HTML snippet that shows the backbone in 3Dmol.js (N, CA, C, O; Angstrom):
<script src="https://3Dmol.org/build/3Dmol-min.js"></script>
<div id="view" style="width:600px;height:400px;position:relative"></div>
<script>
const pdb = `
ATOM      1  N   MET A   1     -11.013  15.280 -13.547  1.00  0.00           N
ATOM      2  CA  MET A   1     -11.905  14.337 -12.911  1.00  0.00           C
ATOM      3  C   MET A   1     -11.534  12.917 -13.318  1.00  0.00           C
ATOM      4  O   MET A   1     -11.111  12.668 -14.447  1.00  0.00           O
ATOM      5  N   ALA A   2     -11.698  12.004 -12.391  1.00  0.00           N
ATOM      6  CA  ALA A   2     -11.343  10.606 -12.622  1.00  0.00           C
ATOM      7  C   ALA A   2     -12.522   9.824 -13.188  1.00  0.00           C
ATOM      8  O   ALA A   2     -13.683  10.141 -12.931  1.00  0.00           O
ATOM      9  N   ILE A   3     -12.196   8.805 -13.956  1.00  0.00           N
ATOM     10  CA  ILE A   3     -13.187   7.833 -14.404  1.00  0.00           C
ATOM     11  C   ILE A   3     -12.762   6.503 -13.810  1.00  0.00           C
ATOM     12  O   ILE A   3     -11.666   6.019 -14.093  1.00  0.00           O
ATOM     13  N   LEU A   4     -13.627   5.901 -12.979  1.00  0.00           N
ATOM     14  CA  LEU A   4     -13.320   4.633 -12.334  1.00  0.00           C
ATOM     15  C   LEU A   4     -13.688   3.489 -13.267  1.00  0.00           C
ATOM     16  O   LEU A   4     -14.764   3.484 -13.866  1.00  0.00           O
ATOM     17  N   LEU A   5     -12.786   2.522 -13.386  1.00  0.00           N
ATOM     18  CA  LEU A   5     -13.002   1.360 -14.232  1.00  0.00           C
ATOM     19  C   LEU A   5     -13.045   0.111 -13.367  1.00  0.00           C
ATOM     20  O   LEU A   5     -12.257  -0.022 -12.430  1.00  0.00           O
ATOM     21  N   ILE A   6     -13.948  -0.798 -13.669  1.00  0.00           N
ATOM     22  CA  ILE A   6     -14.108  -2.020 -12.889  1.00  0.00           C
ATOM     23  C   ILE A   6     -12.817  -2.823 -12.915  1.00  0.00           C
ATOM     24  O   ILE A   6     -12.247  -3.077 -13.976  1.00  0.00           O
ATOM     25  N   GLY A   7     -12.365  -3.218 -11.727  1.00  0.00           N
ATOM     26  CA  GLY A   7     -11.183  -4.063 -11.610  1.00  0.00           C
ATOM     27  C   GLY A   7      -9.855  -3.344 -11.777  1.00  0.00           C
ATOM     28  O   GLY A   7      -8.807  -3.990 -11.753  1.00  0.00           O
ATOM     29  N   ARG A   8      -9.867  -2.029 -11.944  1.00  0.00           N
ATOM     30  CA  ARG A   8      -8.626  -1.276 -12.125  1.00  0.00           C
ATOM     31  C   ARG A   8      -8.469  -0.283 -10.986  1.00  0.00           C
ATOM     32  O   ARG A   8      -9.261   0.651 -10.862  1.00  0.00           O
ATOM     33  N   PRO A   9      -7.453  -0.478 -10.151  1.00  0.00           N
ATOM     34  CA  PRO A   9      -7.240   0.447  -9.036  1.00  0.00           C
ATOM     35  C   PRO A   9      -6.859   1.839  -9.525  1.00  0.00           C
ATOM     36  O   PRO A   9      -6.275   1.999 -10.597  1.00  0.00           O
ATOM     37  N   LEU A  10      -7.193   2.822  -8.734  1.00  0.00           N
ATOM     38  CA  LEU A  10      -6.829   4.202  -9.022  1.00  0.00           C
ATOM     39  C   LEU A  10      -5.991   4.695  -7.853  1.00  0.00           C
ATOM     40  O   LEU A  10      -6.463   4.694  -6.716  1.00  0.00           O
ATOM     41  N   ALA A  11      -4.776   5.110  -8.105  1.00  0.00           N
ATOM     42  CA  ALA A  11      -3.892   5.610  -7.046  1.00  0.00           C
ATOM     43  C   ALA A  11      -3.715   7.105  -7.212  1.00  0.00           C
ATOM     44  O   ALA A  11      -3.536   7.604  -8.324  1.00  0.00           O
ATOM     45  N   GLN A  12      -3.765   7.814  -6.097  1.00  0.00           N
ATOM     46  CA  GLN A  12      -3.533   9.255  -6.129  1.00  0.00           C
ATOM     47  C   GLN A  12      -3.077   9.710  -4.754  1.00  0.00           C
ATOM     48  O   GLN A  12      -3.313   9.032  -3.755  1.00  0.00           O
ATOM     49  N   ALA A  13      -2.425  10.857  -4.711  1.00  0.00           N
ATOM     50  CA  ALA A  13      -1.909  11.389  -3.445  1.00  0.00           C
ATOM     51  C   ALA A  13      -2.899  12.329  -2.768  1.00  0.00           C
ATOM     52  O   ALA A  13      -2.803  12.544  -1.559  1.00  0.00           O
ATOM     53  N   GLN A  14      -3.838  12.889  -3.505  1.00  0.00           N
ATOM     54  CA  GLN A  14      -4.799  13.843  -2.946  1.00  0.00           C
ATOM     55  C   GLN A  14      -5.856  13.118  -2.106  1.00  0.00           C
ATOM     56  O   GLN A  14      -6.224  11.989  -2.429  1.00  0.00           O
ATOM     57  N   PRO A  15      -6.349  13.750  -1.032  1.00  0.00           N
ATOM     58  CA  PRO A  15      -7.346  13.112  -0.179  1.00  0.00           C
ATOM     59  C   PRO A  15      -8.777  13.200  -0.715  1.00  0.00           C
ATOM     60  O   PRO A  15      -9.688  12.628  -0.115  1.00  0.00           O
ATOM     61  N   ARG A  16      -8.990  13.891  -1.813  1.00  0.00           N
ATOM     62  CA  ARG A  16     -10.334  14.010  -2.404  1.00  0.00           C
ATOM     63  C   ARG A  16     -10.327  13.446  -3.811  1.00  0.00           C
ATOM     64  O   ARG A  16      -9.325  13.511  -4.522  1.00  0.00           O
ATOM     65  N   LEU A  17     -11.467  12.890  -4.199  1.00  0.00           N
ATOM     66  CA  LEU A  17     -11.591  12.306  -5.530  1.00  0.00           C
ATOM     67  C   LEU A  17     -12.916  12.748  -6.136  1.00  0.00           C
ATOM     68  O   LEU A  17     -13.976  12.506  -5.560  1.00  0.00           O
ATOM     69  N   VAL A  18     -12.858  13.388  -7.282  1.00  0.00           N
ATOM     70  CA  VAL A  18     -14.061  13.754  -8.028  1.00  0.00           C
ATOM     71  C   VAL A  18     -14.167  12.754  -9.173  1.00  0.00           C
ATOM     72  O   VAL A  18     -13.230  12.588  -9.953  1.00  0.00           O
ATOM     73  N   VAL A  19     -15.311  12.093  -9.266  1.00  0.00           N
ATOM     74  CA  VAL A  19     -15.501  11.025 -10.245  1.00  0.00           C
ATOM     75  C   VAL A  19     -16.476  11.480 -11.312  1.00  0.00           C
ATOM     76  O   VAL A  19     -17.481  12.127 -11.016  1.00  0.00           O
ATOM     77  N   GLU A  20     -16.173  11.134 -12.561  1.00  0.00           N
ATOM     78  CA  GLU A  20     -16.973  11.573 -13.704  1.00  0.00           C
ATOM     79  C   GLU A  20     -17.853  10.465 -14.279  1.00  0.00           C
ATOM     80  O   GLU A  20     -18.591  10.710 -15.233  1.00  0.00           O
ATOM     81  N   ASN A  21     -17.796   9.264 -13.730  1.00  0.00           N
ATOM     82  CA  ASN A  21     -18.565   8.145 -14.279  1.00  0.00           C
ATOM     83  C   ASN A  21     -20.066   8.413 -14.286  1.00  0.00           C
ATOM     84  O   ASN A  21     -20.593   9.130 -13.435  1.00  0.00           O
ATOM     85  N   THR A  22     -20.739   7.816 -15.272  1.00  0.00           N
ATOM     86  CA  THR A  22     -22.189   7.705 -15.259  1.00  0.00           C
ATOM     87  C   THR A  22     -22.468   6.242 -14.969  1.00  0.00           C
ATOM     88  O   THR A  22     -22.140   5.374 -15.778  1.00  0.00           O
ATOM     89  N   LEU A  23     -23.066   5.964 -13.830  1.00  0.00           N
ATOM     90  CA  LEU A  23     -23.293   4.586 -13.422  1.00  0.00           C
ATOM     91  C   LEU A  23     -24.668   4.109 -13.863  1.00  0.00           C
ATOM     92  O   LEU A  23     -25.650   4.847 -13.785  1.00  0.00           O
ATOM     93  N   LYS A  24     -24.724   2.868 -14.325  1.00  0.00           N
ATOM     94  CA  LYS A  24     -25.993   2.254 -14.696  1.00  0.00           C
ATOM     95  C   LYS A  24     -26.769   1.924 -13.424  1.00  0.00           C
ATOM     96  O   LYS A  24     -26.168   1.758 -12.363  1.00  0.00           O
ATOM     97  N   PRO A  25     -28.103   1.826 -13.518  1.00  0.00           N
ATOM     98  CA  PRO A  25     -28.879   1.433 -12.347  1.00  0.00           C
ATOM     99  C   PRO A  25     -28.410   0.079 -11.813  1.00  0.00           C
ATOM    100  O   PRO A  25     -28.057  -0.821 -12.575  1.00  0.00           O
ATOM    101  N   GLY A  26     -28.416  -0.037 -10.501  1.00  0.00           N
ATOM    102  CA  GLY A  26     -27.994  -1.277  -9.847  1.00  0.00           C
ATOM    103  C   GLY A  26     -27.104  -0.972  -8.661  1.00  0.00           C
ATOM    104  O   GLY A  26     -26.964   0.180  -8.250  1.00  0.00           O
ATOM    105  N   LEU A  27     -26.499  -2.028  -8.109  1.00  0.00           N
ATOM    106  CA  LEU A  27     -25.605  -1.885  -6.973  1.00  0.00           C
ATOM    107  C   LEU A  27     -24.164  -1.789  -7.453  1.00  0.00           C
ATOM    108  O   LEU A  27     -23.743  -2.529  -8.342  1.00  0.00           O
ATOM    109  N   HIS A  28     -23.425  -0.884  -6.865  1.00  0.00           N
ATOM    110  CA  HIS A  28     -22.013  -0.679  -7.207  1.00  0.00           C
ATOM    111  C   HIS A  28     -21.220  -0.659  -5.909  1.00  0.00           C
ATOM    112  O   HIS A  28     -21.563   0.072  -4.980  1.00  0.00           O
ATOM    113  N   ARG A  29     -20.155  -1.463  -5.843  1.00  0.00           N
ATOM    114  CA  ARG A  29     -19.325  -1.570  -4.641  1.00  0.00           C
ATOM    115  C   ARG A  29     -18.006  -0.832  -4.878  1.00  0.00           C
ATOM    116  O   ARG A  29     -17.323  -1.045  -5.880  1.00  0.00           O
ATOM    117  N   PHE A  30     -17.673   0.036  -3.930  1.00  0.00           N
ATOM    118  CA  PHE A  30     -16.427   0.788  -3.978  1.00  0.00           C
ATOM    119  C   PHE A  30     -15.586   0.413  -2.770  1.00  0.00           C
ATOM    120  O   PHE A  30     -16.116   0.180  -1.683  1.00  0.00           O
ATOM    121  N   SER A  31     -14.282   0.355  -2.962  1.00  0.00           N
ATOM    122  CA  SER A  31     -13.351  -0.026  -1.908  1.00  0.00           C
ATOM    123  C   SER A  31     -12.241   1.014  -1.828  1.00  0.00           C
ATOM    124  O   SER A  31     -11.746   1.484  -2.852  1.00  0.00           O
ATOM    125  N   LEU A  32     -11.854   1.370  -0.607  1.00  0.00           N
ATOM    126  CA  LEU A  32     -10.795   2.353  -0.391  1.00  0.00           C
ATOM    127  C   LEU A  32      -9.730   1.760   0.513  1.00  0.00           C
ATOM    128  O   LEU A  32     -10.033   1.252   1.593  1.00  0.00           O
ATOM    129  N   THR A  33      -8.474   1.827   0.067  1.00  0.00           N
ATOM    130  CA  THR A  33      -7.338   1.484   0.916  1.00  0.00           C
ATOM    131  C   THR A  33      -6.384   2.668   0.914  1.00  0.00           C
ATOM    132  O   THR A  33      -6.317   3.433  -0.048  1.00  0.00           O
ATOM    133  N   VAL A  34      -5.658   2.799   1.998  1.00  0.00           N
ATOM    134  CA  VAL A  34      -4.707   3.900   2.141  1.00  0.00           C
ATOM    135  C   VAL A  34      -3.330   3.305   2.392  1.00  0.00           C
ATOM    136  O   VAL A  34      -3.185   2.381   3.192  1.00  0.00           O
ATOM    137  N   THR A  35      -2.325   3.830   1.712  1.00  0.00           N
ATOM    138  CA  THR A  35      -0.948   3.398   1.910  1.00  0.00           C
ATOM    139  C   THR A  35      -0.177   4.534   2.551  1.00  0.00           C
ATOM    140  O   THR A  35      -0.189   5.659   2.053  1.00  0.00           O
ATOM    141  N   ASP A  36       0.505   4.236   3.677  1.00  0.00           N
ATOM    142  CA  ASP A  36       1.247   5.292   4.367  1.00  0.00           C
ATOM    143  C   ASP A  36       2.639   5.466   3.756  1.00  0.00           C
ATOM    144  O   ASP A  36       3.011   4.751   2.825  1.00  0.00           O
ATOM    145  N   ALA A  37       3.394   6.409   4.282  1.00  0.00           N
ATOM    146  CA  ALA A  37       4.713   6.745   3.745  1.00  0.00           C
ATOM    147  C   ALA A  37       5.686   5.566   3.803  1.00  0.00           C
ATOM    148  O   ALA A  37       6.649   5.524   3.037  1.00  0.00           O
ATOM    149  N   SER A  38       5.444   4.608   4.706  1.00  0.00           N
ATOM    150  CA  SER A  38       6.318   3.434   4.823  1.00  0.00           C
ATOM    151  C   SER A  38       5.887   2.295   3.905  1.00  0.00           C
ATOM    152  O   SER A  38       6.540   1.252   3.861  1.00  0.00           O
ATOM    153  N   GLY A  39       4.786   2.487   3.170  1.00  0.00           N
ATOM    154  CA  GLY A  39       4.298   1.461   2.261  1.00  0.00           C
ATOM    155  C   GLY A  39       3.317   0.489   2.879  1.00  0.00           C
ATOM    156  O   GLY A  39       2.941  -0.497   2.244  1.00  0.00           O
ATOM    157  N   ASN A  40       2.889   0.750   4.121  1.00  0.00           N
ATOM    158  CA  ASN A  40       1.906  -0.106   4.774  1.00  0.00           C
ATOM    159  C   ASN A  40       0.511   0.228   4.260  1.00  0.00           C
ATOM    160  O   ASN A  40       0.115   1.394   4.241  1.00  0.00           O
ATOM    161  N   GLU A  41      -0.233  -0.795   3.845  1.00  0.00           N
ATOM    162  CA  GLU A  41      -1.573  -0.586   3.297  1.00  0.00           C
ATOM    163  C   GLU A  41      -2.627  -0.916   4.347  1.00  0.00           C
ATOM    164  O   GLU A  41      -2.527  -1.918   5.054  1.00  0.00           O
ATOM    165  N   SER A  42      -3.626  -0.065   4.434  1.00  0.00           N
ATOM    166  CA  SER A  42      -4.726  -0.280   5.386  1.00  0.00           C
ATOM    167  C   SER A  42      -5.640  -1.397   4.908  1.00  0.00           C
ATOM    168  O   SER A  42      -5.591  -1.815   3.751  1.00  0.00           O
ATOM    169  N   ALA A  43      -6.468  -1.867   5.820  1.00  0.00           N
ATOM    170  CA  ALA A  43      -7.538  -2.780   5.430  1.00  0.00           C
ATOM    171  C   ALA A  43      -8.515  -1.999   4.564  1.00  0.00           C
ATOM    172  O   ALA A  43      -8.673  -0.790   4.737  1.00  0.00           O
ATOM    173  N   ALA A  44      -9.164  -2.679   3.644  1.00  0.00           N
ATOM    174  CA  ALA A  44     -10.104  -2.005   2.737  1.00  0.00           C
ATOM    175  C   ALA A  44     -11.366  -1.584   3.485  1.00  0.00           C
ATOM    176  O   ALA A  44     -11.889  -2.328   4.314  1.00  0.00           O
ATOM    177  N   ASP A  45     -11.836  -0.400   3.183  1.00  0.00           N
ATOM    178  CA  ASP A  45     -13.129   0.086   3.656  1.00  0.00           C
ATOM    179  C   ASP A  45     -14.041   0.056   2.436  1.00  0.00           C
ATOM    180  O   ASP A  45     -13.693   0.615   1.396  1.00  0.00           O
ATOM    181  N   GLU A  46     -15.192  -0.581   2.544  1.00  0.00           N
ATOM    182  CA  GLU A  46     -16.072  -0.736   1.385  1.00  0.00           C
ATOM    183  C   GLU A  46     -17.413  -0.072   1.612  1.00  0.00           C
ATOM    184  O   GLU A  46     -17.898   0.038   2.738  1.00  0.00           O
ATOM    185  N   ILE A  47     -18.002   0.369   0.499  1.00  0.00           N
ATOM    186  CA  ILE A  47     -19.342   0.945   0.521  1.00  0.00           C
ATOM    187  C   ILE A  47     -20.074   0.441  -0.721  1.00  0.00           C
ATOM    188  O   ILE A  47     -19.479   0.278  -1.786  1.00  0.00           O
ATOM    189  N   VAL A  48     -21.362   0.201  -0.566  1.00  0.00           N
ATOM    190  CA  VAL A  48     -22.205  -0.201  -1.698  1.00  0.00           C
ATOM    191  C   VAL A  48     -23.158   0.958  -1.977  1.00  0.00           C
ATOM    192  O   VAL A  48     -23.826   1.463  -1.074  1.00  0.00           O
ATOM    193  N   VAL A  49     -23.207   1.366  -3.236  1.00  0.00           N
ATOM    194  CA  VAL A  49     -24.063   2.471  -3.668  1.00  0.00           C
ATOM    195  C   VAL A  49     -25.136   1.905  -4.588  1.00  0.00           C
ATOM    196  O   VAL A  49     -24.832   1.160  -5.519  1.00  0.00           O
ATOM    197  N   ARG A  50     -26.389   2.259  -4.325  1.00  0.00           N
ATOM    198  CA  ARG A  50     -27.485   1.831  -5.197  1.00  0.00           C
ATOM    199  C   ARG A  50     -27.866   2.996  -6.104  1.00  0.00           C
ATOM    200  O   ARG A  50     -28.204   4.080  -5.630  1.00  0.00           O
ATOM    201  N   VAL A  51     -27.806   2.760  -7.409  1.00  0.00           N
ATOM    202  CA  VAL A  51     -28.223   3.762  -8.401  1.00  0.00           C
ATOM    203  C   VAL A  51     -29.582   3.330  -8.916  1.00  0.00           C
ATOM    204  O   VAL A  51     -29.766   2.200  -9.369  1.00  0.00           O
ATOM    205  N   ARG A  52     -30.527   4.249  -8.838  1.00  0.00           N
ATOM    206  CA  ARG A  52     -31.880   3.959  -9.303  1.00  0.00           C
ATOM    207  C   ARG A  52     -32.101   4.584 -10.667  1.00  0.00           C
ATOM    208  O   ARG A  52     -31.541   5.634 -10.984  1.00  0.00           O
ATOM    209  N   ALA A  53     -32.934   3.918 -11.479  1.00  0.00           N
ATOM    210  CA  ALA A  53     -33.258   4.435 -12.805  1.00  0.00           C
ATOM    211  C   ALA A  53     -34.057   5.725 -12.654  1.00  0.00           C
ATOM    212  O   ALA A  53     -34.898   5.836 -11.762  1.00  0.00           O
ATOM    213  N   ARG A  54     -33.804   6.675 -13.502  1.00  0.00           N
ATOM    214  CA  ARG A  54     -34.545   7.940 -13.487  1.00  0.00           C
ATOM    215  C   ARG A  54     -35.947   7.692 -14.026  1.00  0.00           C
ATOM    216  O   ARG A  54     -36.123   7.024 -15.044  1.00  0.00           O
ATOM    217  N   VAL A  55     -36.933   8.234 -13.338  1.00  0.00           N
ATOM    218  CA  VAL A  55     -38.318   8.129 -13.790  1.00  0.00           C
ATOM    219  C   VAL A  55     -38.663   9.421 -14.502  1.00  0.00           C
ATOM    220  O   VAL A  55     -38.675  10.489 -13.890  1.00  0.00           O
ATOM    221  N   GLU A  56     -38.940   9.330 -15.782  1.00  0.00           N
ATOM    222  CA  GLU A  56     -39.247  10.522 -16.575  1.00  0.00           C
ATOM    223  C   GLU A  56     -40.508  11.176 -16.063  1.00  0.00           C
ATOM    224  O   GLU A  56     -41.462  10.501 -15.677  1.00  0.00           O
ATOM    225  N   GLY A  57     -40.506  12.499 -16.062  1.00  0.00           N
ATOM    226  CA  GLY A  57     -41.675  13.262 -15.644  1.00  0.00           C
ATOM    227  C   GLY A  57     -41.718  13.555 -14.164  1.00  0.00           C
ATOM    228  O   GLY A  57     -42.646  14.216 -13.698  1.00  0.00           O
ATOM    229  N   ARG A  58     -40.745  13.084 -13.413  1.00  0.00           N
ATOM    230  CA  ARG A  58     -40.680  13.356 -11.974  1.00  0.00           C
ATOM    231  C   ARG A  58     -39.538  14.306 -11.695  1.00  0.00           C
ATOM    232  O   ARG A  58     -38.506  14.268 -12.366  1.00  0.00           O
ATOM    233  N   ASP A  59     -39.722  15.152 -10.711  1.00  0.00           N
ATOM    234  CA  ASP A  59     -38.631  16.003 -10.253  1.00  0.00           C
ATOM    235  C   ASP A  59     -37.837  15.190  -9.250  1.00  0.00           C
ATOM    236  O   ASP A  59     -38.321  14.912  -8.153  1.00  0.00           O
ATOM    237  N   ASN A  60     -36.611  14.804  -9.619  1.00  0.00           N
ATOM    238  CA  ASN A  60     -35.785  13.949  -8.749  1.00  0.00           C
ATOM    239  C   ASN A  60     -34.796  14.758  -7.993  1.00  0.00           C
ATOM    240  O   ASN A  60     -34.017  14.210  -7.213  1.00  0.00           O
TER     241      ASN A  60
END
`;
const viewer = $3Dmol.createViewer("view");
viewer.addModel(pdb, "pdb");
viewer.setStyle({}, {cartoon: {color: "spectrum"}});
viewer.zoomTo();
viewer.render();
</script>
């Protein structure tokens, strides 16, 4: 499993990525680019994920 680090790109050949990070509450932006066999890189596709703090005593 991968651990994503802020500001450090992760390159891999597999089309799936399993991430092991524990993210703090807040907004986290992820960006994906793809490089083809000729070395051409795609435009970045971005997503923002909101992590909410766990509320103790609730079934989440």
